[in-house]
C-alpha positions in Angstrom: 32.0 42.2 66.2 35.8 41.8 66.2 35.6 38.1 66.0 33.1 38.3 63.2 35.4 40.6 61.3 38.3 38.2 61.9 36.2 35.3 60.6 35.2 37.2 57.5 38.9 37.9 56.8 39.8 34.3 57.2 36.9 33.2 54.9 38.0 35.7 52.3 41.6 34.4 52.5 40.4 30.8 52.2 38.5 31.6 49.1 41.3 33.4 47.4 44.3 31.3 48.6 42.5 28.0 47.7 41.6 29.3 44.2 44.8 31.1 43.3 47.6 30.0 45.6 49.4 31.7 48.5 52.0 33.8 46.7 49.8 35.3 44.0 47.1 36.6 46.3 47.8 40.0 47.9 46.7 41.3 51.2 44.9 44.1 49.4 42.8 41.5 47.5 41.9 39.7 50.7 40.9 42.9 52.4 38.7 43.8 49.4 37.1 40.4 49.4 36.4 40.6 53.1 35.0 44.1 52.8 37.5 45.6 55.3 40.4 48.1 55.1 44.0 46.9 54.9 44.5 48.5 58.2 41.7 46.5 59.8 43.2 43.3 58.3 46.5 44.1 59.9 44.8 44.8 63.2 43.7 41.1 63.3 46.8 39.6 61.6 50.3 40.9 62.0 51.4 39.6 58.6 50.4 37.7 55.5 52.1 34.6 56.9 49.9 34.8 60.0 46.9 35.0 57.8 48.1 32.0 55.8 48.5 30.0 59.0 45.0 31.0 60.1 43.6 29.9 56.8 45.1 26.5 57.1 44.1 26.2 60.7 40.5 26.9 59.7 40.7 24.1 57.1 42.2 21.5 59.4 39.1 20.5 61.4 36.7 20.8 58.5 38.9 18.6 56.2 39.3 15.8 58.8 35.5 16.1 59.6 34.7 15.7 55.9 36.8 12.5 55.6 35.3 11.1 58.7 31.8 11.6 57.2 32.9 10.0 54.0 34.3 7.0 55.9 31.3 6.8 58.1 30.9 4.9 61.3 28.3 2.3 60.3 28.6 -1.5 60.7 29.8 -2.2 57.2 33.3 -3.8 56.8 36.1 -1.4 56.8 37.3 -2.2 53.3 33.9 -1.1 52.0 34.0 2.1 54.1 37.5 2.8 52.8 36.3 2.3 49.2 33.4 4.6 49.8 35.7 7.3 51.2 37.6 7.3 47.9 34.3 7.3 45.9 33.2 10.4 47.9 36.5 12.0 47.2 36.0 11.4 43.4 32.6 13.1 43.6 34.1 16.0 45.6 36.9 16.4 43.1 34.4 16.6 40.2 33.3 20.0 41.4 34.6 22.8 39.1 36.1 24.8 41.9 38.1 21.8 43.3 41.8 22.6 43.4 43.2 19.6 45.3 44.4 19.5 48.9 45.1 23.0 50.3 47.7 21.6 52.8 49.7 19.8 50.1 49.5 22.7 47.8 50.8 25.0 50.6 53.7 22.7 51.4 54.7 22.4 47.7 54.4 26.1 47.0 56.5 26.9 50.1 58.9 23.9 49.8 61.9 26.3 49.8 60.9 27.6 53.2 60.7 24.4 55.4 60.3 26.5 58.6 57.3 28.5 57.2 54.2 28.3 59.5 52.1 27.0 56.6 54.6 24.1 55.9 54.7 23.2 59.6 50.9 23.3 59.8 50.5 21.2 56.7 52.8 18.5 58.2 50.8 18.6 61.5 47.6 18.2 59.6 48.9 15.2 57.6 50.2 13.6 60.8 46.9 14.0 62.6 45.0 12.6 59.6 47.3 9.6 59.4 47.0 9.0 63.1 43.2 9.1 62.8 43.3 6.6 59.9 45.6 4.3 61.8 43.2 4.2 64.7 40.3 3.4 62.5 42.3 0.5 61.0 43.4 -0.7 64.4 39.9 -0.7 65.8 38.7 -2.8 62.8 41.3 -5.5 63.4 43.8 -4.7 60.7 47.4 -5.8 61.2 50.2 -3.3 61.4 47.7 -0.3 61.3 50.5 2.3 61.2 52.1 1.0 58.1 48.7 0.3 56.5 47.7 3.9 57.2 50.8 5.1 55.4 50.0 3.0 52.4 46.4 4.3 52.3 47.7 7.8 52.6 50.0 7.3 49.7 47.1 6.1 47.6 45.0 9.1 48.7 47.7 11.7 48.1 48.6 10.1 44.8 45.0 10.1 43.6 44.6 13.8 44.6 47.8 14.8 42.8 46.9 12.9 39.6 43.3 14.2 39.6 44.7 17.7 39.9 47.0 17.1 36.9 44.6 15.3 34.7 41.2 16.5 36.0 40.1 12.8 35.9 38.4 11.5 39.0 38.9 7.9 37.8 42.2 8.0 39.7 40.3 8.3 43.1 38.1 5.3 42.2 41.1 3.1 41.2 43.0 4.2 44.3 40.0 3.3 46.4 39.8 -0.2 44.9 43.5 -0.6 45.7 43.1 0.7 49.3 40.1 -1.5 50.0 42.1 -4.5 48.7 45.0 -3.7 50.9 42.8 -3.2 54.0 40.9 -6.4 53.3 44.2 -8.4 53.0 45.6 -7.0 56.2 42.4 -7.9 58.1 42.3 -11.4 56.6 46.0 -12.0 57.5 45.5 -10.8 61.0 42.5 -13.1 61.5 44.4 -16.0 59.8 47.3 -15.6 62.1 45.0 -15.6 65.1 43.5 -18.9 64.0 46.9 -20.4 63.5 48.1 -19.4 66.9 44.9 -20.8 68.4 45.4 -24.2 66.7 49.0 -24.4 67.8 48.0 -23.6 71.4 45.3 -26.3 71.5 47.6 -28.9 69.9 
């Protein structure tokens, strides 16, 4: 029962924090949304900051899982899969309740508090996401996968920011085309370099 109550509080916090931001949502509002007393909320979370951290922790795995599903693990070329991931993002962002990336928003909202648990958690999430992306690129034969992952991340974050500003999902589709082109070029260059080395070795 205690774990169920805790989960209900985190779910309520996620709904309100994502919709309205971290600072503007009160602990009283979260308790009311969860159907618990403020005292019960503080039994499970010692502070609002602890609840913010729990909210982001709950989003971490689900966010990365969503992008893994969008990328897919089929036998299609990686540039196609990368493009499809951005197209899926565009569809996701078209939903009326979409408010961008909760981790980026938390880091921006608390930019004046670099040591805040939410800022640290947002940074950890982005690092894990980028490492996953680099591994996907590496396993598909792309050259310099770490740099390429950074480039794709820039396109991804830029698309999310501009969609949030303009409410225009075209930015995700255009960014996806650019990302697919980048990935395709890196894979082609890697293969081309390999062929050149082989020719020189035989000669």
